N, CA, C and O atoms as a MOPAC input file, in Angstrom:
PM7 MOZYME 1SCF
protein

 N     97.18100 1   271.73100 1   -34.68400 1
 C     97.37800 1   270.21000 1   -34.27300 1
 C     98.75100 1   269.91900 1   -33.93300 1
 O     98.98100 1   269.22300 1   -32.94500 1
 N     99.53300 1   270.30100 1   -34.52800 1
 C    101.26100 1   269.91700 1   -34.51700 1
 C    101.44100 1   271.27100 1   -33.87900 1
 O    102.25600 1   270.62000 1   -33.22500 1
 N    101.48400 1   272.19500 1   -33.53000 1
 C    101.65800 1   273.11800 1   -32.53600 1
 C    101.16700 1   272.33800 1   -30.84100 1
 O    101.83700 1   272.51400 1   -29.82400 1
 N    100.32700 1   271.78700 1   -30.87600 1
 C     99.89500 1   270.88500 1   -29.57800 1
 C    100.88400 1   270.09000 1   -29.34400 1
 O    101.64400 1   270.14900 1   -28.37800 1
 N    100.90700 1   269.15700 1   -30.41300 1
 C    102.06500 1   268.01000 1   -30.23900 1
 C    103.78300 1   268.76600 1   -29.70800 1
 O    104.53600 1   268.39800 1   -28.80700 1
 N    103.90200 1   269.74400 1   -30.55800 1
 C    105.52900 1   270.28300 1   -30.15400 1
 C    104.87200 1   270.73000 1   -29.11100 1
 O    104.86300 1   269.70000 1   -28.43700 1
 N    104.30500 1   271.52800 1   -28.47000 1
 C    104.25800 1   272.09000 1   -27.08000 1
 C    104.43200 1   271.06400 1   -26.48300 1
 O    105.58900 1   270.95500 1   -26.07500 1
 N    103.35600 1   269.70700 1   -26.09000 1
 C    103.56700 1   268.32300 1   -25.67700 1
 C    105.09700 1   267.86200 1   -25.56500 1
 O    105.81800 1   267.85700 1   -24.56700 1
 N    105.33900 1   267.53300 1   -26.68100 1
 C    106.84700 1   266.97700 1   -26.85500 1
 C    108.10100 1   268.57400 1   -25.79200 1
 O    108.70900 1   268.51200 1   -24.72400 1
 N    108.03500 1   269.06200 1   -26.22600 1
 C    109.06700 1   270.10400 1   -24.96200 1
 C    108.58700 1   270.54700 1   -23.82300 1
 O    109.13000 1   271.46100 1   -23.20200 1
 N    107.60700 1   269.99400 1   -23.46400 1
 C    107.03300 1   269.86400 1   -22.10500 1
 C    107.93200 1   268.83600 1   -21.33900 1
 O    107.94800 1   267.61300 1   -21.47800 1
 N    108.84600 1   269.79900 1   -20.30500 1
 C    109.37600 1   268.50800 1   -19.21900 1
 C    108.95500 1   269.03100 1   -17.67100 1
 O    109.87000 1   269.17100 1   -16.85900 1
 N    108.12100 1   269.20300 1   -17.42800 1
 C    107.35500 1   269.28400 1   -15.93700 1
 C    107.07800 1   268.03400 1   -15.44700 1
 O    107.38000 1   267.79200 1   -14.27800 1
 N    106.48500 1   267.07700 1   -16.22600 1
 C    106.26100 1   265.62700 1   -15.43300 1
 C    107.67000 1   264.94500 1   -15.49900 1
 O    107.74400 1   263.74100 1   -15.25400 1
 N    108.72400 1   265.62000 1   -15.80200 1
 C    110.27300 1   264.58500 1   -16.11500 1
 C    111.00300 1   264.97600 1   -14.86500 1
 O    111.67400 1   264.14600 1   -14.25200 1
 N    110.86700 1   266.44300 1   -14.40400 1
 C    110.91000 1   266.90200 1   -13.07500 1
 C    110.53700 1   265.98000 1   -12.08600 1
 O    111.29400 1   265.28200 1   -11.41000 1
 N    109.37400 1   266.02800 1   -12.05400 1
 C    108.58600 1   265.27600 1   -10.70300 1
 C    109.21400 1   263.74500 1   -10.64900 1
 O    109.60900 1   263.20300 1    -9.61700 1
 N    109.22200 1   263.20900 1   -11.85900 1
 C    109.67500 1   261.83500 1   -11.74500 1
 C    110.96500 1   261.84400 1   -11.20000 1
 O    111.17400 1   261.46700 1   -10.04700 1
 N    112.03000 1   262.33300 1   -12.10600 1
 C    113.51100 1   262.75400 1   -11.25200 1
 C    113.18200 1   262.86200 1    -9.65700 1
 O    113.36600 1   261.87000 1    -8.95200 1
 N    112.65400 1   264.17800 1    -9.05000 1
 C    112.52100 1   264.14400 1    -7.68500 1
 C    111.96200 1   262.84400 1    -7.39200 1
 O    112.83700 1   262.34400 1    -6.68600 1
 N    111.27300 1   262.21100 1    -7.47700 1
 C    110.45700 1   260.93800 1    -7.21600 1
 C    111.43400 1   259.76800 1    -6.91300 1
 O    111.49700 1   259.11200 1    -5.87400 1
 N    112.39400 1   259.61100 1    -8.35800 1
 C    113.61700 1   258.38100 1    -8.05800 1
 C    114.31600 1   259.05000 1    -7.52800 1
 O    114.97400 1   258.10600 1    -7.09000 1
 N    115.14100 1   260.44000 1    -6.88100 1
 C    115.90500 1   260.79100 1    -5.87000 1
 C    115.43200 1   260.38600 1    -4.42700 1
 O    116.11200 1   259.74300 1    -3.62700 1
 N    114.11200 1   260.88100 1    -4.21100 1
 C    113.48800 1   260.24600 1    -2.84800 1
 C    113.57300 1   259.10800 1    -2.88400 1
 O    114.10900 1   258.80100 1    -1.81900 1
 N    113.33500 1   258.00600 1    -3.59200 1
 C    113.46800 1   256.79700 1    -3.74700 1
 C    114.82100 1   256.24900 1    -3.38900 1
 O    114.76600 1   255.23300 1    -2.69500 1
 N    116.32400 1   256.79100 1    -3.77600 1
 C    117.14000 1   256.67400 1    -3.71200 1
 C    117.63900 1   256.65300 1    -2.31000 1
 O    118.21600 1   255.84700 1    -1.57900 1
 N    117.09800 1   258.08600 1    -2.21900 1
 C    117.64300 1   258.78700 1    -0.37800 1
 C    116.61600 1   257.08300 1     0.31800 1
 O    117.00000 1   256.07000 1     0.90300 1
 N    116.04600 1   257.28500 1     0.11600 1
 C    114.90900 1   256.14500 1     1.20900 1
 C    115.90700 1   254.59900 1     0.97500 1
 O    116.32600 1   253.96000 1     1.94000 1
 N    116.10000 1   254.28900 1    -0.13800 1
 C    116.86500 1   252.96600 1    -0.06500 1
 C    118.30900 1   253.10300 1     0.90800 1
 O    118.71800 1   252.13400 1     1.54800 1
 N    118.83100 1   254.09500 1     0.91700 1
 C    120.01000 1   254.34700 1     1.81900 1
 C    120.30600 1   254.63000 1     3.16100 1
 O    121.24300 1   254.46400 1     3.94200 1
 N    118.54200 1   255.39000 1     3.14900 1
 C    118.21200 1   255.14500 1     4.84400 1
 C    118.04000 1   253.96300 1     5.14300 1
 O    118.75100 1   253.32600 1     5.91900 1
 N    117.10700 1   253.56900 1     4.57300 1
 C    116.95200 1   251.96600 1     5.28200 1
 C    118.09900 1   251.34200 1     5.50300 1
 O    118.43100 1   251.10600 1     6.66400 1
 N    118.90100 1   250.96600 1     4.43300 1
 C    119.72200 1   249.85700 1     4.56300 1
 C    120.98400 1   250.40200 1     5.55100 1
 O    121.81100 1   249.58100 1     5.94800 1
 N    121.08900 1   251.81800 1     5.92500 1
 C    122.10500 1   252.10100 1     6.49200 1
 C    121.82400 1   251.99500 1     8.16700 1
 O    122.63000 1   251.78700 1     9.07400 1
 N    119.69200 1   252.32200 1     8.23200 1
 C    119.30100 1   251.73900 1     9.78300 1
 C    119.24800 1   250.44600 1    10.03200 1
 O    119.25800 1   249.95500 1    11.16100 1
 N    119.17500 1   249.69700 1     8.73900 1
 C    119.04100 1   248.26500 1     9.20500 1
 C    120.87600 1   247.64300 1     9.72200 1
 O    120.98900 1   246.65300 1    10.44400 1
 N    122.08800 1   248.39700 1     9.21900 1
 C    123.09900 1   248.05300 1     9.85400 1
 C    123.51100 1   247.83300 1    10.77400 1
 O    124.02200 1   246.85800 1    11.32600 1
 N    123.10600 1   249.58800 1    11.16400 1
 C    123.13800 1   250.21600 1    12.85300 1
 C    122.30200 1   249.67100 1    13.48500 1
 O    122.68800 1   250.00000 1    14.60600 1
 N    120.97100 1   248.76100 1    13.74100 1
 C    120.45000 1   248.29400 1    13.90000 1
 C    120.56600 1   247.12100 1    13.95400 1
 O    119.94400 1   246.63900 1    14.90000 1
 N    121.06800 1   246.45600 1    13.38500 1
 C    122.37900 1   244.72700 1    13.28400 1
 C    123.03200 1   244.92700 1    14.91500 1
 O    122.78700 1   244.35800 1    15.97900 1
 N    124.05500 1   246.11800 1    14.48600 1
 C    124.97300 1   246.42000 1    15.28300 1
 C    124.69100 1   246.78500 1    16.99700 1
 O    125.19100 1   246.32900 1    18.02500 1
 N    123.67100 1   247.80100 1    16.74400 1
 C    123.57400 1   247.68800 1    18.11600 1
 C    122.90400 1   246.65200 1    18.80600 1
 O    123.19900 1   246.52200 1    19.99400 1
 N    122.01200 1   245.83900 1    18.28300 1
 C    121.76400 1   244.78600 1    18.79500 1
 C    122.45900 1   243.69200 1    19.51900 1
 O    122.14000 1   242.95000 1    20.44900 1
 N    124.08900 1   243.92000 1    18.38200 1
 C    124.84800 1   242.82500 1    18.53800 1
 C    125.23500 1   243.67700 1    20.14200 1
 O    125.14400 1   242.92800 1    21.11400 1
 N    125.50500 1   244.64400 1    20.34400 1
 C    126.09800 1   245.85100 1    21.15100 1
 C    125.49300 1   245.03200 1    22.32800 1
 O    126.24100 1   244.37500 1    23.05200 1
 N    123.63800 1   245.07300 1    22.60300 1
 C    123.11400 1   245.21700 1    23.48900 1
 C    123.30500 1   243.99900 1    24.10700 1
 O    123.54000 1   244.03100 1    25.31500 1
 N    123.24600 1   242.65500 1    23.40200 1
 C    123.67900 1   241.40600 1    23.92500 1
 C    125.02300 1   241.05900 1    24.34500 1
 O    125.03500 1   240.39500 1    25.38200 1
 N    126.27000 1   241.34000 1    23.79300 1
 C    127.26500 1   241.53000 1    24.37500 1
 C    127.49400 1   242.12500 1    25.88200 1
 O    128.52000 1   241.93000 1    26.53200 1
 N    126.06000 1   243.08900 1    26.45000 1
 C    126.45100 1   243.86700 1    27.29900 1
 C    125.45100 1   242.91400 1    28.34400 1
 O    125.59800 1   242.65000 1    29.53800 1
 N    124.90900 1   242.71300 1    27.85200 1
 C    123.58200 1   241.26300 1    28.53800 1
 C    124.26900 1   240.52000 1    29.32100 1
 O    124.09300 1   240.22900 1    30.50400 1
 N    125.53600 1   240.05900 1    28.15100 1
 C    125.93900 1   238.73700 1    28.10400 1
 C    126.96300 1   238.99400 1    29.49700 1
 O    127.06800 1   238.08600 1    30.32100 1
 N    127.53200 1   240.00400 1    29.64100 1
 C    128.32300 1   240.48100 1    30.07800 1
 C    128.09300 1   240.66500 1    31.70600 1
 O    128.94100 1   240.33000 1    32.53300 1
 N    126.76100 1   241.27200 1    32.05000 1
 C    126.07800 1   241.76400 1    33.04400 1
 C    125.46300 1   239.90800 1    33.73900 1
 O    125.33500 1   239.76000 1    34.95400 1
 N    125.30000 1   239.25500 1    33.19700 1
 C    125.07700 1   238.03800 1    33.38000 1
 C    126.08000 1   237.21200 1    34.25300 1
 O    125.88500 1   236.01300 1    34.45000 1

């Protein structure tokens, strides 16, 4: 029984999957924030062009 417990403690395959999941979540948060910033600036630019055309 101790051998099974020792193998369970040494097994890190689940930790790797969790780390990849955290990295993917961080990348998603960065992408969303960048796209939001770009989108806001793009909307402002289109409004400026629209105002200039009127």
